[in-house]
C-alpha positions in Angstrom: -29.8 -8.6 -21.1 -29.1 -6.7 -18.2 -28.6 -7.8 -14.5 -30.9 -7.3 -11.7 -29.3 -5.8 -9.1 -30.7 -5.5 -5.5 -31.3 -1.9 -3.7 -28.4 -2.6 -1.6 -26.2 -3.1 -4.2 -27.1 0.0 -6.0 -26.4 1.9 -2.8 -23.0 0.1 -2.9 -22.1 1.2 -6.1 -23.3 4.6 -5.4 -21.0 4.6 -2.4 -18.1 4.1 -4.8 -19.4 6.9 -7.1 -20.3 4.4 -9.9 -23.7 4.3 -11.8 -25.7 1.3 -12.3 -25.4 2.0 -16.4 -21.4 1.7 -16.0 -21.4 -1.5 -14.0 -24.0 -2.9 -16.4 -21.4 -1.6 -19.3 -18.9 -3.7 -17.5 -21.1 -6.8 -17.4 -21.4 -6.2 -21.3 -17.9 -6.1 -21.5 -17.6 -9.8 -20.1 -20.1 -11.1 -22.2 -18.3 -10.0 -25.7 -14.5 -11.1 -23.9 -10.9 -9.6 -24.6 -10.3 -7.7 -27.6 -7.0 -7.7 -28.8 -4.7 -5.4 -30.8 -3.9 -6.1 -34.7 0.0 -6.1 -35.0 1.4 -5.1 -38.6 4.5 -4.7 -37.3 7.4 -4.0 -34.8 8.5 -0.4 -34.5 12.1 -0.5 -35.4 15.0 2.1 -35.6 13.7 3.8 -38.8 10.6 2.5 -39.2 9.2 3.9 -36.1 11.7 4.6 -33.8 13.9 7.7 -34.1 18.0 7.0 -33.1 19.8 10.2 -32.3 23.8 10.3 -32.1 25.6 12.6 -29.6 25.6 15.6 -31.8 21.5 15.2 -31.9 21.3 14.2 -28.2 23.1 17.2 -27.4 21.1 19.2 -29.5 17.7 18.1 -28.1 18.9 18.5 -24.5 20.2 22.3 -25.2 16.5 23.0 -26.4 15.0 22.1 -23.3 17.7 23.8 -21.3 16.6 27.0 -23.4 12.9 26.9 -23.3 11.6 24.7 -20.3 10.8 28.0 -18.1 8.0 28.7 -20.9 6.2 26.0 -19.9 4.8 24.8 -16.4 6.1 21.5 -15.6 5.2 18.4 -13.4 6.5 14.9 -12.7 4.1 12.2 -12.4 5.1 8.9 -10.9 2.4 6.1 -10.0 3.3 4.6 -6.8 0.4 2.5 -5.9 1.6 -0.4 -6.0 2.7 -2.7 -3.1 5.8 -4.3 -2.7 4.3 -7.8 -1.9 5.5 -9.0 -5.5 9.2 -7.9 -4.5 9.3 -10.4 -2.0 7.2 -13.3 -3.4 10.1 -15.8 -3.4 10.9 -15.0 0.0 7.3 -15.7 1.0 7.7 -18.6 -0.9 10.7 -19.9 1.3 9.2 -18.7 4.7 6.1 -21.0 3.6 8.0 -24.0 2.6 11.4 -24.3 4.9 11.6 -26.1 8.5 14.0 -24.5 10.4 13.8 -27.8 13.0 14.7 -30.3 10.4 16.4 -29.1 7.1 19.6 -27.7 6.2 19.6 -24.9 3.9 21.5 -26.7 1.4 18.8 -29.6 1.0 16.0 -27.0 0.9 17.8 -25.4 -2.0 19.0 -28.6 -3.6 15.1 -29.7 -3.7 13.4 -26.6 -4.2 15.9 -25.2 -7.3 14.8 -21.8 -5.9 17.6 -19.7 -7.6 16.4 -16.1 -6.2 17.0 -17.6 -2.5 20.7 -18.6 -3.5 21.5 -15.2 -5.2 19.4 -13.6 -2.4 21.5 -15.5 0.5 25.4 -14.8 -1.4 24.4 -10.6 -1.5 22.7 -10.4 1.8 25.2 -8.2 3.3 24.8 -5.3 0.1 21.0 -4.4 0.8 20.5 -1.6 2.3 18.4 -2.8 5.1 20.6 -5.5 5.8 22.3 -3.7 9.2 18.9 -2.4 10.5 17.6 -6.3 10.2 21.0 -7.7 11.9 20.5 -5.3 14.5 17.3 -5.8 15.4 17.4 -9.7 15.3 21.0 -9.6 17.3 19.4 -10.9 20.7 16.9 -13.6 19.1 19.6 -16.0 17.1 23.3 -16.2 17.0 24.8 -13.8 14.1 26.6 -16.6 12.0 25.8 -17.7 8.5 23.6 -20.3 10.1 20.4 -21.0 8.4 18.4 -20.3 11.5 20.0 -16.8 11.5 19.0 -16.2 7.8 15.4 -17.9 8.5 14.9 -15.3 11.4 16.2 -12.5 9.3 13.8 -13.0 6.1 10.7 -13.2 8.9 11.9 -10.1 10.4 12.4 -8.3 6.8 9.3 -9.4 5.4 7.2 -8.4 8.5 8.9 -4.8 8.4 8.5 -4.1 4.6 6.6 -6.5 2.2 3.5 -4.9 3.0 4.5 -1.4 2.4 4.2 0.4 -0.5 7.3 -0.4 -3.1 7.9 3.3 -3.4 8.6 3.5 0.9 11.0 0.4 0.5 14.9 1.2 1.1 16.3 0.9 -2.3 20.2 2.3 -2.0 22.5 2.6 0.9 24.9 5.6 1.2 27.4 6.5 3.5 25.6 8.7 5.7 22.2 7.9 5.0 19.6 5.2 3.0 16.7 6.2 0.6 13.9 4.9 -0.1 12.6 4.3 -4.4 10.4 7.6 -3.3 13.4 9.4 -1.9 15.8 8.7 -4.7 13.4 10.0 -6.8 13.6 13.3 -5.6 17.3 13.6 -5.8 17.0 12.8 -9.7 13.9 15.3 -10.3 16.7 18.0 -9.0 18.8 17.0 -12.3 16.2 17.8 -14.8 12.8 18.6 -13.3 13.7 22.3 -11.7 12.1 25.4 -13.0 13.0 28.7 -11.0 14.6 26.4 -8.2 11.5 24.6 -8.0 10.5 21.0 -8.4 6.9 19.6 -8.7 6.1 15.8 -8.4 2.5 14.0 -8.1 2.7 10.6 -7.0 -0.1 8.4 -7.0 -0.3 6.6 -3.4 -2.2 3.5 -2.0 -5.1 4.6 -0.3 -4.3 5.9 3.3 -0.7 6.0 2.9 -0.5 10.0 2.2 0.8 10.4 5.5 3.3 7.7 5.8 5.0 9.3 2.3 4.8 12.5 3.5 6.6 11.8 6.6 9.0 9.8 4.6 9.9 12.2 2.4 10.3 15.4 4.3 14.1 14.6 5.6 14.7 14.4 2.0 13.1 17.4 1.3 14.7 19.5 3.7 18.4 17.9 2.8 17.6 19.0 -0.7 16.4 22.5 0.1 19.3 23.1 2.3 21.9 21.6 -0.1 20.5 22.9 -3.4 18.2 25.7 -2.3 15.6 23.8 -4.3 12.2 24.1 -3.5 10.3 21.0 -3.8 6.2 20.7 -3.9 4.7 17.5 -3.4 1.2 16.5 -4.6 -0.7 13.0 -4.1 -4.0 11.0 -5.1 -5.2 7.8 -5.0 -6.8 5.8 -7.6 -10.3 7.0 -7.6 -12.6 4.2 -6.7 -14.9 5.8 -9.1 -12.9 3.8 -11.6 -12.9 0.0 -10.0 -14.5 -2.5 -12.0 -16.9 -5.5 -10.9 -15.7 -8.9 -10.5 -17.7 -11.9 -12.2 -17.5 -15.5 -12.0 -16.8 -18.1 -14.5 -20.0 -17.4 -16.2 -19.5 -13.8 -16.3 -22.4 -13.1 -13.4 -21.3 -10.9 -10.6 -19.1 -12.7 -7.9 -20.4 -12.6 -4.1 -18.3 -13.7 -1.3 -20.1 -15.9 1.5 -22.3 -13.1 2.7 -23.3 -12.3 -0.6 -21.7 -9.3 -1.1 -20.4 -7.9 -4.7 -16.5 -7.3 -5.1 -15.5 -4.3 -6.9 -11.6 -4.3 -7.6 -9.0 -1.7 -8.8 -9.3 -1.9 -12.6 -5.0 -1.2 -13.1 -2.6 1.2 -14.3 -5.5 2.6 -17.1 -7.5 4.4 -14.4 -5.0 6.7 -13.8 -6.1 8.6 -16.6 -8.4 9.9 -14.4 -5.2 11.1 -12.1 -3.4 12.6 -15.0 -6.1 14.3 -16.6 -6.4 16.4 -13.4 -2.7 17.9 -13.5 -2.7 21.6 -14.6 1.0 21.7 -16.1 1.7 21.9 -19.4 4.5 19.1 -19.7 4.5 16.0 -17.6 7.2 13.7 -17.4 6.0 10.4 -16.4 8.2 7.2 -15.1 7.7 4.3 -12.6 8.7 4.6 -9.1 10.8 1.7 -9.2 12.8 2.6 -12.2 15.8 4.7 -10.4 19.5 4.2 -9.9 21.9 5.5 -7.5 22.7 8.9 -7.4 25.8 9.1 -9.1 23.9 8.0 -12.4 21.3 10.4 -12.1 22.9 13.2 -14.6 23.6 10.7 -17.1 19.9 9.5 -16.3 18.5 13.2 -16.5 20.0 14.2 -19.7 18.3 11.7 -21.7 15.0 12.6 -20.0 16.1 16.3 -21.3 16.7 15.1 -24.6 13.3 13.6 -24.9 11.6 17.1 -23.4 13.6 18.6 -26.0 12.1 16.3 -28.8 8.5 17.1 -27.7 8.9 20.6 -27.4 10.5 21.2 -31.0 7.7 19.2 -32.3 5.0 20.7 -30.1 6.0 24.4 -31.3 5.4 23.5 -34.6 2.3 21.6 -34.6 1.3 24.9 -32.6 2.3 26.6 -35.4 0.5 24.6 -37.9 -2.7 24.3 -35.4 -3.1 28.3 -35.0 -2.4 28.9 -39.4 -5.2 26.1 -40.2 -7.3 27.7 -37.5 -7.2 31.3 -38.8 -7.3 30.4 -42.2 -3.4 31.8 -42.8 -1.2 31.0 -45.7 0.1 27.5 -45.0 1.4 25.1 -47.1 -0.2 22.3 -47.0 2.1 19.7 -48.6 4.7 20.9 -45.6 1.9 20.3 -43.1 1.4 16.8 -45.0 5.1 15.9 -44.8 5.5 17.2 -41.4 2.4 14.7 -40.1 3.8 11.6 -42.3 7.4 11.9 -41.5 7.2 13.3 -38.1 4.3 12.1 -36.4 3.4 8.9 -38.4 -0.1 10.4 -39.5 -1.4 8.6 -42.6 -2.9 11.6 -45.1 -5.7 9.5 -47.2 -5.3 10.3 -50.6 -8.7 11.3 -51.7 -8.8 14.5 -49.0 -8.0 17.7 -50.2 -9.4 21.4 -50.1 -11.7 22.1 -46.9 -11.7 18.6 -46.2 -7.8 17.8 -45.8 -7.7 21.0 -43.7 -10.3 20.1 -41.4 -8.4 16.5 -41.2 -5.1 18.1 -40.4 -6.8 20.0 -37.7 -8.3 17.3 -36.1 -5.3 14.9 -36.5 -2.5 17.8 -35.2 -4.8 19.3 -32.2 -4.3 16.0 -29.7 -2.3 15.3 -26.8 1.4 14.4 -28.0 3.7 12.3 -26.1 7.8 11.4 -26.6 8.3 7.8 -25.5 11.9 6.4 -24.7 12.4 3.0 -26.1 15.5 0.4 -24.8 16.4 -2.3 -27.1 14.9 -5.2 -25.9 17.0 -7.8 -23.6 14.2 -10.5 -22.4 12.2 -8.0 -19.8 8.6 -8.7 -19.4 6.2 -6.2 -20.7 5.0 -4.0 -23.5 6.8 -2.1 -26.6 6.6 -0.5 -29.8 4.5 -1.2 -32.7 2.5 -0.5 -35.4 -1.1 -1.4 -34.9 -4.1 -1.6 -37.5 -7.3 -0.2 -36.3 -10.4 0.3 -38.8 -8.0 0.5 -41.5 -6.0 2.7 -40.0 -2.2 2.0 -38.8 -0.8 4.2 -35.8 2.3 3.7 -33.2 1.1 2.1 -29.7 2.9 0.3 -27.1 1.7 -2.8 -26.6 1.3 -5.5 -23.7 1.6 -9.1 -24.0 -2.4 -9.3 -23.2 -3.3 -7.2 -25.8 -2.2 -9.6 -28.3 -4.2 -12.7 -28.9 -2.0 -15.7 -28.0 -4.0 -18.1 -29.9 -3.1 -16.5 -33.2 0.4 -17.5 -34.1 0.9 -15.0 -36.4 0.6 -12.0 -34.2 2.2 -14.0 -31.4 5.3 -14.0 -34.2 5.3 -10.5 -34.4 4.8 -9.7 -30.9 8.4 -11.7 -30.5 9.5 -10.1 -32.8 10.0 -6.5 -31.3 13.4 -5.5 -30.9 12.3 -2.6 -28.1 11.1 -2.2 -24.7 8.9 0.2 -23.0 10.7 1.4 -20.1 8.0 4.2 -19.3 10.1 6.9 -19.8 7.7 9.3 -21.5 7.4 13.0 -21.6 3.6 14.3 -22.3 2.1 17.8 -23.5 -1.5 18.1 -22.6 -2.3 21.6 -23.5 -3.4 22.9 -26.6 -2.4 25.9 -29.3 -4.4 28.1 -27.5 -3.0 27.4 -23.9 -6.4 24.8 -22.8 -5.9 21.8 -21.4 -7.2 18.8 -23.3 -10.0 16.7 -21.8 -7.9 13.0 -22.0 -10.7 11.1 -21.4 -11.6 12.1 -25.4 -8.2 10.3 -26.7 -9.0 6.6 -25.0 -9.6 3.5 -26.9 -12.4 2.4 -24.7 -12.2 -1.1 -26.8 -8.6 -1.7 -25.8 -9.7 -3.0 -22.2 -8.7 -6.5 -21.3 -9.6 -9.2 -18.8 -7.6 -11.2 -16.3 -8.1 -14.1 -14.7 -7.8 -13.7 -10.8 -8.8 -15.8 -7.5 -10.4 -15.4 -4.6 -9.4 -17.8 -1.6 -9.9 -20.2 -4.2 -12.6 -19.2 -6.1 -11.6 -18.6 -9.8 -12.9 -14.8 -11.3 -12.9 -12.6 -13.8 -11.5 -9.4 -14.0 -12.0 -6.1 -16.2 -8.9 -3.6 -16.5 -9.2 -0.8 -18.1 -7.2 0.5 -21.4 -3.6 0.7 -19.7 -2.2 4.0 -19.2 0.3 4.5 -21.7 -1.4 1.9 -23.8 -5.4 2.1 -24.8 -5.6 5.0 -22.3 -3.3 7.3 -24.7 -4.0 5.2 -28.0 -5.6 8.3 -29.7 -2.3 10.4 -29.1 0.2 11.8 -31.4 3.1 9.8 -30.7 6.9 9.9 -31.0 9.2 7.2 -30.0 12.7 7.9 -29.3 15.4 5.2 -28.6 17.6 5.6 -25.0 20.3 3.7 -23.5 19.7 0.4 -22.0 21.8 1.9 -19.0 18.6 4.4 -18.0 16.5 1.6 -17.4 17.0 -0.2 -13.6 14.1 -1.7 -12.4 13.5 -3.3 -9.0 11.1 -6.0 -9.7 12.0 -8.4 -7.4 14.4 -7.7 -4.0 17.6 -9.1 -6.1 17.5 -6.6 -8.7 18.7 -4.1 -5.9 21.7 -6.1 -6.0 22.4 -5.2 -9.9 25.5 -2.5 -10.0 23.4 0.4 -11.2 21.5 -0.1 -7.4 25.1 -0.3 -5.6 26.5 3.0 -4.1 30.5 2.1 -6.0 
């Protein structure tokens, strides 16, 4: 049943670049409810995840170093997120604590705020400590009193908590302090440099491109001066046309007190539009907050090169087979079948032969390719590698907890058996064997959306999220999982993560 929108509503959709038909489609999805994947089993070493020793790792690093100049290359770093969640526990402290009549000890005992204790214990190790301290010197006495620390946190939140996470100070060095985005530039020169040039594409929040440009300018100048490396930056925003309509509990559109509809950003899966607009052949995809201090960059770069070497090796073989099959050249179909099964984990139907088999091989080989680093699961929240069954076909997928039906105990049990975690360390090949760029929209599983419960003030709403960028948005890609060391995974999800050794200068 179609919802009746007013002319004013339709103008609102048009202003966002969204058709009424798309909105009606979204409302139908709400009526259907969330969809879930069907897990067959966790991908493990030898069963969907490749594991390489040092010799093999060196081999693939050498492949990348030798052949990288044959490809155009770019880093794609989603940096659209704000830093609000990093500071969540400090916002809680400020909202609850009354400095006029409490002591820190009584507050901690009552609230049992472990994160707050960790923060106070390592406060001098944060990269912003000196600048905040100097700012509040004239307001309160500089000591370890709670009044001083309360004022410190107030200033910290005022200065940083509403900024993009990419522009938060992450690391302190002797001569400078680097934000997450700046540190990503320094890491890039270790592996993403072709002909003394680095290309990086950041997705950024609306109206922040100037702030990114200003913040990154000194780092670019220093890198170009010290290392004679040209750094070229591109920016894009999550398109408003990918937003989705919010609904009430009964799945009718939510309206505020003035009667206006609400369109919300539809999750990182919407960034498949931004990725699709890149022209480069190889794309390194990673999260903005997974970045360590510079002394660890070469080690991190080694495994990024290894993943890219794995991709290039398999890509060349895929191109060779695609060309031979398309041009009716003599090719050993048993060899192709073995490669598809053994390297790309593509099942070959037993009843196919002759032209039908060749057509199937062409269709399955001629798809985007991704090589995804996976680290051992040590309890970090997020998705991981699994064998997923859909329409009788098994494939390797990255699955988030939200994609698993929590009411199905058997599926929950399988999800909890995951041995590895997705750190979002992915190398993508987005062109076919003729050099034409794939239309990435064609490889999205549009049925893998999910519905999240949110709120606007005191009102509960539902929000539709598009298939995740490395989940449903890449569901029909050829996929290879490779184990990488846990030490390459150093995310900053809350502020205290900056106290971990990989984020400290010494």
